[in-house]
SEKELUM-548413 format. One record per residue (C-alpha): residue number from 0; residue in three letters; z, y, x. Coordinates in steps of 0.2 Angstrom, whole numbers. Each point is the difference from the previous one (the first is absolute). Example, Ala and Ser with C-alpha at 12.3 -4.5 7.8 and 13.67 -1.06 7.14 Angstrom:
2
     k     r      zz      yy      xx
     0   ALA      39     -22      62
     1   SER      -3      17       6
//
This chain:
538
     k     r      zz      yy      xx
     0   UNK     -51     302    -449
     1   UNK      12       2      11
     2   UNK       2     -18      -2
     3   UNK     -18      -2       2
     4   UNK       0      10      15
     5   UNK      14     -11       8
     6   UNK      -7     -18      -5
     7   UNK     -18       7      10
     8   UNK      12       4      16
     9   UNK       7     -19      -3
    10   UNK     -17      -7      -1
    11   UNK      -6      11      15
    12   UNK      14      -6      11
    13   UNK       1     -19      -5
    14   UNK     -21       2       4
    15   UNK       5       6      18
    16   UNK      13     -13       2
    17   UNK     -11     -10      -5
    18   UNK     -13       4      14
    19   UNK      13       1      12
    20   UNK       1     -18      -4
    21   UNK     -16      -5       0
    22   UNK      -4       9      18
    23   UNK      16      -7       5
    24   UNK      -6     -18      -5
    25   UNK     -17       4       8
    26   UNK       5       4      14
    27   UNK      15     -15       4
    28   UNK     -14     -11      -8
    29   UNK     -13       7      11
    30   UNK       2      10      12
    31   UNK      15      -9       8
    32   UNK      -4     -16      -6
    33   UNK      -2      -8      20
    34   UNK      16       9       5
    35   UNK      11      -8     -15
    36   UNK      -8     -16       1
    37   UNK       4      -1      18
    38   UNK      19       6      -3
    39   UNK       1     -13     -14
    40   UNK      -5     -13       9
    41   UNK      11       5      15
    42   UNK      16      -2     -12
    43   UNK      -5     -18      -3
    44   UNK      -6      -4      17
    45   UNK      10      -2      17
    46   UNK      -5      -6      17
    47   UNK      11      -9      13
    48   UNK      -8      -4      17
    49   UNK       5     -17       6
    50   UNK      -5      -4      19
    51   UNK     -14      10      12
    52   UNK     -18     -10       0
    53   UNK      -1      -5      20
    54   UNK     -15      -6       7
    55   UNK       4     -20       4
    56   UNK       3     -10      18
    57   UNK      -9     -14       3
    58   UNK      -3     -14      10
    59   UNK     -18      -5      10
    60   UNK      -6      -7     -15
    61   UNK       6      13     -12
    62   UNK      16      -9      -6
    63   UNK      12      14      -3
    64   UNK      18       1       7
    65   UNK       6      13     -12
    66   UNK       0       1     -19
    67   UNK       0     -20      -3
    68   UNK      12       0     -11
    69   UNK       6      11     -14
    70   UNK      17       6      -8
    71   UNK       7       6     -16
    72   UNK       5      16      -2
    73   UNK       9      12     -11
    74   UNK      -8      18      -3
    75   UNK      10      13      -9
    76   UNK      -8       7     -17
    77   UNK       5      17      -7
    78   UNK      11      -1     -16
    79   UNK       7     -15       7
    80   UNK      18      -6      -1
    81   UNK       7       4      18
    82   UNK      15      -9      -2
    83   UNK      -3     -15      -8
    84   UNK     -17      -1      13
    85   UNK      11       4      15
    86   UNK      14     -14      -6
    87   UNK     -14     -13      -2
    88   UNK      -9       7      17
    89   UNK      17       1       9
    90   UNK       4     -18      -3
    91   UNK     -13      -8       5
    92   UNK      -3       7      16
    93   UNK      18       4       5
    94   UNK       1      18       1
    95   UNK      12      12      -8
    96   UNK      -3       7     -19
    97   UNK       2      19       8
    98   UNK     -14      -3      12
    99   UNK     -12      -7      -8
   100   UNK       3      16     -14
   101   UNK       2      12      15
   102   UNK     -19      -8       5
   103   UNK      -8       3     -17
   104   UNK       7      17      -4
   105   UNK      -5       7      19
   106   UNK     -16      -9       1
   107   UNK     -18       2     -11
   108   UNK      -1     -17       1
   109   UNK      10     -17       3
   110   UNK      -3     -16       4
   111   UNK      11     -15       3
   112   UNK      -6     -19       7
   113   UNK       0     -11      -2
   114   UNK       9      -6     -15
   115   UNK       3     -19      -8
   116   UNK       5       6     -16
   117   UNK     -12      12      -7
   118   UNK       7       1     -20
   119   UNK      13      11       0
   120   UNK      -7      11      10
   121   UNK     -16       0     -10
   122   UNK      11       1     -16
   123   UNK       9      16       7
   124   UNK     -17       9       1
   125   UNK      -5      -2      17
   126   UNK     -17      -8       5
   127   UNK      -1     -14       8
   128   UNK     -17      -8      11
   129   UNK      -7     -10      14
   130   UNK      -4      12      16
   131   UNK      -6      -7      17
   132   UNK      15      -1      16
   133   UNK      -8       4      14
   134   UNK      13     -13       8
   135   UNK       7     -13      -4
   136   UNK      15     -13       7
   137   UNK     -16     -13       1
   138   UNK      -6      13      11
   139   UNK      -7      -2      17
   140   UNK      -5      11      18
   141   UNK      13      10      -9
   142   UNK       3      13      15
   143   UNK     -18       3       7
   144   UNK      -6       5     -21
   145   UNK      17      11       0
   146   UNK       7       8     -14
   147   UNK      -1      15     -15
   148   UNK      11       9      -7
   149   UNK       9       5     -19
   150   UNK     -17      11       0
   151   UNK     -13     -12       5
   152   UNK      -1       6      20
   153   UNK      -5     -11      12
   154   UNK      14       2      12
   155   UNK       2     -16      13
   156   UNK     -12      -9       7
   157   UNK     -20       0      -5
   158   UNK       5       8     -18
   159   UNK       5      17      13
   160   UNK     -12      -1      12
   161   UNK     -17      -2     -14
   162   UNK      11      12     -15
   163   UNK     -16       9       0
   164   UNK     -13     -15      -5
   165   UNK      15     -11     -11
   166   UNK       3      18     -10
   167   UNK     -10       2     -13
   168   UNK      12      15      -7
   169   UNK      -1      -9     -17
   170   UNK      15      -7      -7
   171   UNK      -2     -15     -13
   172   UNK       8       6     -16
   173   UNK       6      -5     -17
   174   UNK      -5      12     -16
   175   UNK      13      -3     -15
   176   UNK      -6       4     -17
   177   UNK      15       6     -12
   178   UNK       2       2     -18
   179   UNK       6      17      -8
   180   UNK      16      -6       3
   181   UNK      -1      -1      18
   182   UNK       1     -22      -1
   183   UNK     -12     -11       8
   184   UNK     -15      -4     -12
   185   UNK      -2     -18      -5
   186   UNK     -10     -12      13
   187   UNK       0       3      18
   188   UNK       6      17      -4
   189   UNK      -5       6      19
   190   UNK     -21       1       8
   191   UNK      -4      -4      19
   192   UNK      -8      13      10
   193   UNK      -7       0      17
   194   UNK       5     -20       5
   195   UNK     -16      -4       7
   196   UNK      -4       2      15
   197   UNK     -18       0       0
   198   UNK      -4      17      11
   199   UNK      13      -5      13
   200   UNK      -1      -1      19
   201   UNK       9     -15       8
   202   UNK       5      -6      17
   203   UNK      -6     -15       6
   204   UNK       9      -9      16
   205   UNK      -5     -14      13
   206   UNK      15     -12      -6
   207   UNK      -4     -15     -10
   208   UNK      14       0     -15
   209   UNK       0     -19       1
   210   UNK       4       0      18
   211   UNK      12      11       0
   212   UNK       9      -5     -15
   213   UNK       2     -18      10
   214   UNK       6       8      11
   215   UNK      13       8      -9
   216   UNK       5     -14      -3
   217   UNK       4      -8      17
   218   UNK       6      18       3
   219   UNK      15      -1     -14
   220   UNK       3     -19       8
   221   UNK      -2       5      17
   222   UNK       5      18       4
   223   UNK      12      12      -5
   224   UNK      -3      17      11
   225   UNK     -17      -1       8
   226   UNK     -18       0      -2
   227   UNK     -16     -12       0
   228   UNK     -18       4       5
   229   UNK     -16      -9      -3
   230   UNK     -16       6       4
   231   UNK     -18      -6       0
   232   UNK      -7      -1      18
   233   UNK     -17       2      -3
   234   UNK       1      15     -11
   235   UNK      18      10       7
   236   UNK       5      -2     -18
   237   UNK      18      -1      -4
   238   UNK      -1     -13     -14
   239   UNK      20       1      -3
   240   UNK      15      10       5
   241   UNK      17      -5      -5
   242   UNK      16       9       3
   243   UNK      17      -7      -4
   244   UNK      12       6      -7
   245   UNK      -7       8     -17
   246   UNK       3      12     -11
   247   UNK       5      -1     -19
   248   UNK     -17       8      -9
   249   UNK      13       0     -17
   250   UNK      15       7       8
   251   UNK      -7      13      14
   252   UNK      19       8       2
   253   UNK       9     -17       4
   254   UNK     -12       1      17
   255   UNK       1      17       3
   256   UNK      18      -2       0
   257   UNK       0     -16      14
   258   UNK       4       1      20
   259   UNK     -14     -14      -1
   260   UNK     -16       8       2
   261   UNK      -8      -8     -14
   262   UNK     -13      16      -3
   263   UNK      -5      -4      20
   264   UNK     -18      -8       5
   265   UNK       7      -9      16
   266   UNK     -18      -2       2
   267   UNK      -3      17       4
   268   UNK      17       5       9
   269   UNK       3      -1      16
   270   UNK      12     -14       9
   271   UNK       5      -4      19
   272   UNK     -15     -14       2
   273   UNK       9     -10      14
   274   UNK     -12     -15      10
   275   UNK     -15       5     -13
   276   UNK      -4      15      13
   277   UNK      -3     -13      11
   278   UNK     -18       1      -5
   279   UNK      -4      18       6
   280   UNK       9      -6      16
   281   UNK     -10     -14       3
   282   UNK     -15      10      -6
   283   UNK       1      11      13
   284   UNK       4     -11      16
   285   UNK     -16     -11      -8
   286   UNK      -8      18       1
   287   UNK       3       8      16
   288   UNK       2     -17       9
   289   UNK      16      -1       3
   290   UNK      11     -15       5
   291   UNK      16      -7       5
   292   UNK      -2     -17       9
   293   UNK      15     -12       2
   294   UNK      12       9     -10
   295   UNK      16      -9      -3
   296   UNK      11       0     -15
   297   UNK      18      -5       1
   298   UNK       6       9     -17
   299   UNK       4      16       5
   300   UNK     -10      17      10
   301   UNK      10      10       7
   302   UNK      -8      20      -3
   303   UNK      10      14      12
   304   UNK      18      -3      -6
   305   UNK      -4      -8     -15
   306   UNK      -3     -19      -5
   307   UNK     -15      -7     -13
   308   UNK       0     -18      -5
   309   UNK     -12     -10      -8
   310   UNK       3      -6     -20
   311   UNK      15     -10       1
   312   UNK       1       1      19
   313   UNK     -12     -13       0
   314   UNK      -7      -4      19
   315   UNK     -18      -1       1
   316   UNK      -6      -4      18
   317   UNK     -14       5       7
   318   UNK     -13       5     -12
   319   UNK     -15       9       2
   320   UNK      -8      14     -16
   321   UNK      -4     -14     -14
   322   UNK      15      -9       3
   323   UNK      13      14       0
   324   UNK      -9       8     -18
   325   UNK       2     -17      -6
   326   UNK      18      -1       7
   327   UNK       3      19      -4
   328   UNK       8       0      17
   329   UNK       8      19      -1
   330   UNK       3      -1      20
   331   UNK     -18      -2       3
   332   UNK      -7      13     -11
   333   UNK      12      13       6
   334   UNK      -7      -6      18
   335   UNK     -16       4      -7
   336   UNK       2      15      -7
   337   UNK       8       6      17
   338   UNK     -18      -3       7
   339   UNK     -10       8     -14
   340   UNK      10      16       1
   341   UNK       7      10     -15
   342   UNK     -14      10      -2
   343   UNK     -15     -11       1
   344   UNK      10     -11     -15
   345   UNK       1      14     -12
   346   UNK     -17       4       7
   347   UNK      -4     -19      -9
   348   UNK      11       1     -17
   349   UNK      -7      17      -4
   350   UNK     -18      -7       4
   351   UNK       4     -16     -12
   352   UNK       5      13     -13
   353   UNK      20      -1       1
   354   UNK       2      18      -4
   355   UNK     -13       1     -13
   356   UNK      -2      -8     -21
   357   UNK      -4     -13       1
   358   UNK      -6      -4     -17
   359   UNK      -8      14     -11
   360   UNK      17       5      -9
   361   UNK       5      17       3
   362   UNK      18      -5      -3
   363   UNK       2     -11      14
   364   UNK      10       5      15
   365   UNK      -5       0      16
   366   UNK       9      -9      16
   367   UNK       9      10      12
   368   UNK      -1      -4      20
   369   UNK       8       6      14
   370   UNK      -4      16       9
   371   UNK      -9      -3      19
   372   UNK      13       9       6
   373   UNK      13      -3       7
   374   UNK      -4     -18       5
   375   UNK      17      -8       0
   376   UNK      -1     -19       6
   377   UNK      11      -3     -16
   378   UNK     -11       9      -9
   379   UNK     -17      -9       4
   380   UNK      12     -15       0
   381   UNK       3       0     -18
   382   UNK     -19       6      -6
   383   UNK      -5     -15       9
   384   UNK       7     -12     -12
   385   UNK       1      11     -15
   386   UNK      19       8       1
   387   UNK       7      17       1
   388   UNK      -9      18      -8
   389   UNK     -15     -13      -7
   390   UNK      -3       0     -17
   391   UNK     -17      -7      -8
   392   UNK      -5      -5     -18
   393   UNK      -2     -17      -3
   394   UNK     -19       8      -7
   395   UNK      -2       6      21
   396   UNK       6     -19       7
   397   UNK     -14      -7     -17
   398   UNK     -14      10       8
   399   UNK       3      -6      17
   400   UNK      -1     -17      -4
   401   UNK     -15       4      -9
   402   UNK      -8       9      14
   403   UNK       3     -16      12
   404   UNK      -9     -12     -15
   405   UNK     -13      14      -1
   406   UNK      -7      -5      18
   407   UNK      10      18       7
   408   UNK      -9      11     -13
   409   UNK      13      11     -11
   410   UNK      -3       7     -17
   411   UNK      12       5     -14
   412   UNK       7     -10     -13
   413   UNK      -5       3     -17
   414   UNK      12      -1     -14
   415   UNK      -7      12     -13
   416   UNK     -20      -2      -1
   417   UNK      -7      11     -13
   418   UNK       2      12     -16
   419   UNK     -11      -9     -13
   420   UNK      -2       5     -20
   421   UNK       3      -9     -15
   422   UNK     -16     -11       1
   423   UNK       7      -6      20
   424   UNK     -15      12       8
   425   UNK       6       8      19
   426   UNK       3      19      -2
   427   UNK       7       3      16
   428   UNK       2     -11      12
   429   UNK      18       1      11
   430   UNK      -3     -14      15
   431   UNK       0       5      17
   432   UNK     -16     -10       8
   433   UNK       2       8      17
   434   UNK       1     -14      16
   435   UNK       4       2      16
   436   UNK       1     -14      17
   437   UNK      19       3       6
   438   UNK       0     -16      11
   439   UNK     -13     -10      10
   440   UNK      -9     -17      -8
   441   UNK      11     -10      13
   442   UNK      17       9      -2
   443   UNK      -1      -3     -20
   444   UNK      -4     -20       3
   445   UNK      14      -2      13
   446   UNK      15       9     -11
   447   UNK      -8     -12     -16
   448   UNK       3     -17      13
   449   UNK      17       7       6
   450   UNK       2       2     -20
   451   UNK      -5     -18      -4
   452   UNK      12      -6      14
   453   UNK      15      11      -6
   454   UNK      -3     -14     -17
   455   UNK      -5     -16      10
   456   UNK      15       4      15
   457   UNK      10      16       0
   458   UNK      12       8     -15
   459   UNK     -13       0     -11
   460   UNK       0     -20      -6
   461   UNK       8       3     -17
   462   UNK     -16       9      -5
   463   UNK     -13     -16       0
   464   UNK      -2     -16      -2
   465   UNK     -11     -16       3
   466   UNK      -8       7     -17
   467   UNK       1      20       2
   468   UNK      -8       4      17
   469   UNK       8      20       1
   470   UNK       2      10      16
   471   UNK      11      16       2
   472   UNK      16       9       8
   473   UNK      18      -2      -2
   474   UNK      12      15       1
   475   UNK      18       4      -2
   476   UNK       5      19       3
   477   UNK      17       4       2
   478   UNK       3      17     -10
   479   UNK      18       5       9
   480   UNK       6       4     -18
   481   UNK      15      -8      -6
   482   UNK       3      -6     -21
   483   UNK      15      -9      -4
   484   UNK       5      -4      17
   485   UNK     -16      -8       5
   486   UNK     -15       7      11
   487   UNK     -18       2     -14
   488   UNK     -14      -9      11
   489   UNK     -16      -1     -10
   490   UNK     -11     -14       2
   491   UNK     -21      -1       0
   492   UNK     -12      -9       0
   493   UNK     -17       4       4
   494   UNK     -19     -10      -1
   495   UNK     -13      -8      -6
   496   UNK      -8     -16      -6
   497   UNK     -10     -13       2
   498   UNK       0       2      17
   499   UNK     -19      -5      -1
   500   UNK     -10      11     -10
   501   UNK      16      12      -4
   502   UNK      -1       7     -21
   503   UNK      16       9      -1
   504   UNK      11      10       9
   505   UNK      21      -1      -7
   506   UNK      15       7       7
   507   UNK      15      -2      -6
   508   UNK      17      11       2
   509   UNK      17      -3      -5
   510   UNK      15      15       2
   511   UNK      13      -9      12
   512   UNK      -7     -15      -2
   513   UNK       9      -7      17
   514   UNK     -15      -8       8
   515   UNK     -18       0      -1
   516   UNK      -3     -19       5
   517   UNK      13      -8     -11
   518   UNK      -3      14     -14
   519   UNK     -17       9      -2
   520   UNK     -11     -15       6
   521   UNK       7     -13     -14
   522   UNK      -5      15     -12
   523   UNK     -18       4      11
   524   UNK      -3     -20      -4
   525   UNK       2       1     -18
   526   UNK      -9      16      -2
   527   UNK     -14      -9       8
   528   UNK       0     -16     -11
   529   UNK       0      11     -16
   530   UNK     -15       9       8
   531   UNK     -11     -16       4
   532   UNK       4     -10     -16
   533   UNK      -3      18     -11
   534   UNK     -17       4       5
   535   UNK      -4     -18       1
   536   UNK       3       0     -19
   537   UNK     -10      16      -3
//
């Protein structure tokens, strides 16, 4: 009887436990199915971010300046052999193994690239795949485009200025698939996500990619420090902007530690102007009806207790405005400025936009002019020949020439054209289209004639020839700085071509180029030849 009772209790306990088991199984298999499935998948799937997905920066025709190539990257996968992978990556990229391990352990993801030998990395359990390189060793217009940091955020140039537009907020990612031992599954072992940029906005510039590339090749040979600017006379659009020296997009740290100013966009930076400022002085004389008659240049000119000289103490003899402009006679222009006066000369400089941004780029520096008072003789003489306190940008000088060629009507030089969608349709225009007359048509015509004479008879003879008719103004600007025992002298040449029905404005600036007529003018001629040949082919 007792045995039967115990057996009955045992059966009841077993049934109860079995019932609990059924309830538990029901709970797990039905009520907790979705949660457990997610957890199981999570144990086999891990994602790693590779690069930020950014909109492209393109030229006027939609040709991209960015993401033109891809590189091989290695991405750490949870469960991979850190020691072996770190060995392979460190050896290929010249990094210390300790650094690689530290980066892996202290970041949620890690990518290295580009890599040359993928096998050791893949064998160690790291994922390798190709991903866009924002810039590479063949990239052009680097200073204008700018850079992005390790997190894919713009930190220089247009990348930074248009961060809110170019940054999609998404990352190109990889999803690794692993077995229960956390080893990569066979085949590719990963899936890519967010690679397409269909919904991104892109930044379209006025530049021409192919022209930019051709001028970069020229600059690599002939321009160690400085810039080249080219614009379309009809539209005022900047077609090319070249700055030297360049930074290495694959080794930014090397340029950060350099004293050579590789990150400086020299087209947007302020410099001593030298004689290119005589365009402003001549414009003021013509607009105010001021002349200097029977001026005889003997190579030097006395200003108070200071003696100024023409370049290389050249005596120009008796000159009028046109001849003085063509020969860049300092004495004549100092005398002319004395008759114009500091206040009216500065007023003309401001009227010609010298204290405004010349382009539609906010990162452009503004020119610095001396104060009206005290108008000491030495300060006015310095301003007359573009020396002293005056600092101006190549873009400001370029717009000055554009105004002269555009018959005295001033406009903004556009570099950014607009924001477009993935189909190239305009979403937002970035152009500035306001124009205003700042010089009379007669004054603009006289200035163009003077610039033509500068090349045919004056200091700019090396800027043109029988085949390429150009016009312009030379500039040789003493900076007062001495490096390695040598006075730094900047060289300028700004002008237009051809002389009949001008099509292009060109500015060449050479940091420590010594002489505008000797060095900047020949480079201007080479740029002019490229322009005429380039657009004839298109």
